[in-house]
C-alpha positions as CSV (number, residue, x, y, z in Angstrom):
1,M,11.6,160.2,36.1
2,I,12.3,159.8,32.4
3,L,15.7,158.6,31.2
4,L,16.9,159.5,27.7
5,T,19.7,157.6,25.9
6,G,21.3,158.5,22.6
7,V,21.2,162.2,23.4
8,T,24.4,162.9,21.3
9,G,22.6,161.5,18.3
10,T,20.1,162.9,15.8
11,V,16.8,161.8,17.4
12,G,17.9,161.6,21.0
13,R,19.1,165.2,21.0
14,L,15.8,166.4,19.5
15,V,13.9,164.5,22.1
16,A,15.9,166.1,24.9
17,E,15.3,169.5,23.4
18,R,11.5,168.9,23.1
19,L,10.7,167.0,26.3
20,R,9.0,169.4,28.7
21,T,7.3,167.6,31.5
22,E,6.6,168.0,35.2
23,E,8.6,164.8,35.7
24,P,12.3,165.1,36.2
25,V,14.5,164.1,33.2
26,R,17.8,162.3,33.3
27,L,20.2,162.3,30.3
28,L,22.6,159.4,30.0
29,S,25.9,159.8,28.1
30,R,29.4,158.3,28.1
31,D,30.7,161.8,28.4
32,P,28.3,164.1,30.4
33,R,30.2,167.2,29.2
34,R,29.0,166.6,25.7
35,V,25.3,166.9,26.7
36,A,25.6,169.6,29.4
37,A,24.1,172.2,27.1
38,L,20.9,170.2,26.8
39,A,20.3,170.3,30.6
40,C,17.6,172.6,31.9
41,P,15.9,173.0,35.3
42,G,14.7,169.6,36.3
43,T,17.2,167.8,34.1
44,E,20.1,165.7,35.4
45,V,23.0,164.5,33.4
46,V,24.7,161.2,34.4
47,G,27.6,159.2,33.0
48,G,27.1,155.6,31.9
49,D,27.9,153.1,29.1
50,F,26.0,150.3,27.5
51,T,29.0,148.1,28.1
52,D,28.9,148.7,31.9
53,P,25.8,147.1,33.5
54,A,26.5,148.7,36.9
55,S,26.4,152.2,35.3
56,L,23.1,151.4,33.7
57,R,21.6,150.2,36.9
58,A,22.6,153.4,38.6
59,A,21.3,155.6,35.8
60,L,17.9,153.7,35.8
61,S,17.3,153.9,39.5
62,G,14.0,155.7,40.1
63,V,13.2,155.9,36.4
64,G,9.6,155.2,35.2
65,A,10.1,155.5,31.5
66,A,13.2,155.3,29.3
67,F,14.0,156.1,25.7
68,L,16.4,153.5,24.3
69,V,18.7,154.2,21.3
70,T,21.5,151.8,20.6
71,S,23.7,152.0,17.5
72,D,25.9,148.9,17.2
73,P,24.3,146.1,15.2
74,L,27.4,143.9,15.7
75,T,26.6,143.2,19.4
76,H,23.4,142.5,21.3
77,A,25.1,143.1,24.6
78,H,24.2,146.8,24.8
79,D,20.5,146.1,24.5
80,Q,20.7,143.1,26.8
81,H,22.5,145.1,29.5
82,F,20.0,147.9,29.2
83,V,16.9,145.7,29.4
84,A,18.2,143.7,32.3
85,A,19.1,146.9,34.2
86,A,15.6,148.4,33.4
87,R,13.9,145.3,34.8
88,A,16.1,145.3,37.9
89,A,15.3,149.0,38.5
90,G,11.6,148.6,38.1
91,V,11.3,150.7,34.9
92,R,7.7,150.6,33.8
93,R,8.0,151.4,30.1
94,V,10.8,151.4,27.4
95,V,10.3,153.4,24.2
96,K,12.6,151.9,21.6
97,L,13.9,153.6,18.5
98,S,13.8,150.7,16.0
99,A,13.4,150.6,12.2
100,L,10.5,150.2,9.7
101,A,12.2,147.3,8.0
102,V,11.5,145.1,11.0
103,A,7.9,144.7,9.7
104,E,9.1,143.7,6.2
105,P,9.7,139.9,5.8
106,D,12.0,140.4,2.8
107,A,14.3,142.5,4.9
108,T,16.9,140.0,6.3
109,D,20.1,142.1,6.6
110,L,22.2,142.2,9.7
111,I,20.8,145.6,10.9
112,T,17.2,144.6,10.6
113,R,17.7,141.2,12.3
114,W,19.4,143.1,15.2
115,Q,16.5,145.5,15.5
116,R,14.0,142.5,15.4
117,D,15.9,140.7,18.1
118,T,16.0,143.8,20.3
119,E,12.2,144.3,20.0
120,D,11.8,140.6,20.9
121,L,14.1,141.0,23.9
122,I,12.0,144.0,25.2
123,R,8.7,142.2,24.6
124,A,9.9,139.2,26.6
125,S,11.2,141.3,29.5
126,G,7.8,142.1,30.9
127,V,8.4,145.8,30.7
128,E,5.8,147.9,28.9
129,W,7.0,149.0,25.5
130,T,6.5,151.3,22.5
131,F,8.4,150.8,19.3
132,L,9.1,153.7,17.0
133,R,9.9,152.3,13.5
134,P,11.1,155.2,11.2
135,R,12.1,154.9,7.6
136,A,15.5,156.6,6.9
137,F,16.0,160.1,8.2
138,M,15.9,163.1,5.9
139,S,18.9,164.3,7.8
140,N,21.0,161.5,6.3
141,T,21.4,163.9,3.3
142,L,23.7,166.0,5.5
143,G,26.3,163.5,4.3
144,W,26.2,165.4,1.0
145,S,27.0,168.7,2.6
146,R,30.8,168.7,1.9
147,S,30.5,167.7,-1.8
148,V,27.7,170.3,-2.2
149,R,29.7,173.1,-0.7
150,E,33.0,172.3,-2.4
151,E,31.9,170.9,-5.8
152,G,28.2,171.4,-6.3
153,V,27.9,167.7,-6.8
154,V,25.9,164.9,-5.0
155,R,27.0,161.3,-5.7
156,V,24.2,158.7,-5.1
157,F,23.3,155.1,-5.7
158,N,19.8,154.2,-6.8
159,G,19.2,157.9,-7.5
160,S,15.7,157.4,-9.0
161,A,14.4,154.9,-6.4
162,P,11.7,156.4,-4.2
163,H,12.2,156.4,-0.4
164,A,9.6,157.6,2.2
165,T,12.2,159.3,4.4
166,V,11.1,161.0,7.6
167,D,12.0,164.2,9.3
168,P,13.8,163.4,12.6
169,R,11.9,166.2,14.3
170,D,8.7,164.2,13.7
171,I,10.2,161.1,15.2
172,A,11.2,163.1,18.3
173,D,7.7,164.5,18.7
174,V,6.2,161.0,18.6
175,A,8.9,159.9,21.1
176,V,7.9,162.6,23.5
177,L,4.2,161.5,23.3
178,S,5.2,157.9,23.8
179,L,7.3,158.8,26.9
180,T,4.7,161.0,28.5
181,R,1.4,159.3,27.8
182,T,0.4,155.9,29.1
183,D,-1.9,155.1,26.1
184,H,1.1,154.3,23.9
185,A,2.1,151.2,25.8
186,G,2.1,148.1,23.6
187,R,1.9,150.1,20.4
188,V,4.1,150.1,17.3
189,H,4.5,153.4,15.4
190,P,5.7,153.2,11.8
191,L,7.0,156.6,10.8
192,T,7.5,158.1,7.3
193,G,7.3,161.4,5.6
194,P,4.2,162.4,3.7
195,A,5.5,161.2,0.3
196,A,8.2,159.0,-1.1
197,I,11.0,161.0,-2.8
198,S,14.1,159.9,-4.7
199,A,17.6,161.1,-4.2
200,V,17.5,162.8,-7.5
201,D,14.5,164.8,-6.5
202,Q,16.1,165.6,-3.1
203,V,19.0,167.1,-4.9
204,G,16.6,169.2,-6.9
205,V,14.9,170.4,-3.8
206,L,18.3,171.3,-2.3
207,A,19.3,173.2,-5.5
208,D,16.1,175.2,-5.2
209,A,16.8,176.0,-1.5
210,L,20.4,177.0,-2.3
211,E,19.4,178.9,-5.4
212,R,22.3,177.3,-7.3
213,P,22.5,174.3,-9.7
214,L,23.6,171.0,-8.3
215,E,24.8,167.9,-10.3
216,C,23.6,164.5,-9.3
217,V,26.0,161.7,-10.2
218,E,24.9,158.1,-10.2
219,L,27.3,155.7,-8.6
220,T,27.7,152.1,-9.6
221,Q,27.0,149.4,-7.0
222,R,30.7,148.7,-6.6
223,Q,31.4,152.4,-6.1
224,A,28.6,152.8,-3.6
225,Y,29.8,149.7,-1.7
226,E,33.4,151.0,-1.5
227,K,32.1,154.2,0.0
228,L,30.2,152.2,2.6
229,L,33.4,150.2,3.4
230,A,35.3,153.4,4.0
231,R,32.9,154.3,6.8
232,H,31.7,151.0,8.3
233,P,32.9,147.5,9.1
234,S,32.3,145.1,6.3
235,A,29.3,143.3,7.9
236,V,27.5,146.7,8.4
237,A,28.4,147.8,4.8
238,D,26.9,144.5,3.5
239,A,23.7,145.2,5.4
240,L,23.4,148.7,4.2
241,M,24.0,147.6,0.6
242,E,21.2,145.0,1.0
243,G,18.9,147.7,2.2
244,A,19.9,149.9,-0.8
245,L,19.1,147.1,-3.2
246,R,15.7,146.6,-1.6
247,Q,15.0,150.3,-2.1
248,R,15.6,149.9,-5.8
249,S,12.7,147.4,-5.9
250,G,10.3,150.0,-4.4
251,A,10.3,148.3,-1.0
252,K,10.8,151.6,0.9
253,S,8.3,153.8,-0.9
254,R,5.2,153.1,1.3
255,V,3.9,156.1,3.1
256,E,2.4,155.7,6.7
257,L,0.0,158.2,8.2
258,T,1.1,157.7,11.8
259,V,2.7,161.1,12.2
260,E,-0.4,162.9,11.0
261,T,-2.7,160.7,13.2
262,L,-0.6,161.1,16.4
263,L,0.4,164.7,16.1
264,G,-2.7,166.1,14.4
265,R,-0.6,167.7,11.6
266,A,1.0,166.7,8.4
267,A,4.4,165.0,8.5
268,G,7.3,167.3,7.5
269,T,8.3,167.3,3.8
270,Y,11.9,167.1,2.6
271,R,11.4,170.6,1.2
272,S,10.7,172.0,4.6
273,W,13.6,170.0,6.1
274,A,16.0,171.3,3.4
275,R,14.8,174.9,3.9
276,D,15.4,174.7,7.7
277,H,18.9,173.1,7.2
278,V,20.1,175.0,4.2
279,R,23.0,176.6,6.1
280,A,24.7,173.2,6.4
281,F,25.1,173.1,2.6
282,L,26.3,176.7,2.2
283,P,30.0,177.5,1.5
284,A,31.9,178.6,4.7
């Protein structure tokens, strides 16, 4: 049996939609009703929470491989609870959604340290592992959708800094391979798109897809930080700002060929992602 976590999130949902295997699949969610639509024949939906070790032990019973997605860098307890429950249940392999910055020594922000610590925890557990290390998701630009619809404006920080963003659909396809094939055990998969692209160029691509002009407005560091504080705790906002400043130096522009090597096709471009998601940016 394969267990998927994070199925209400971007990558986890895509994995659930793509995973077609003779093995039974189990979806873990705090609210099973939210993921019921993802269930198909051979799929089971169970309730559970990373804060509740007993629920994790029950969810992992009989599971051979698990996809781990956690999202709170302010606590290690969620990852610790999951790994302990996986060991107790005899899970053979954990595929962990991590981050590419883990491999970069100059990345010392809170979020990267948390991902490093989680990888170390899984390595030390004795369970087989595969780490997926994506760069930022192309789908993060969905955060522009409201201002695009209502104003025709995108406000960005570091607008000209290149970023090798990755299509979440490619991450999900690599996750499916890693969950269903034994030859991915002990491997690290760095995942990017086929080329680095700046936010200014992404706005240009969106304008082409929408067939309407868009204005790109550069935020100051203070303005960008205040926007982060409006959405995140201060420690997380600090970490995200550290990452943004690293991007300015070109630290996030390196392209990896992992997607092409593993999937036998080119990684998805931002233009193809924008074309497929253009409806999200259209006026209601």
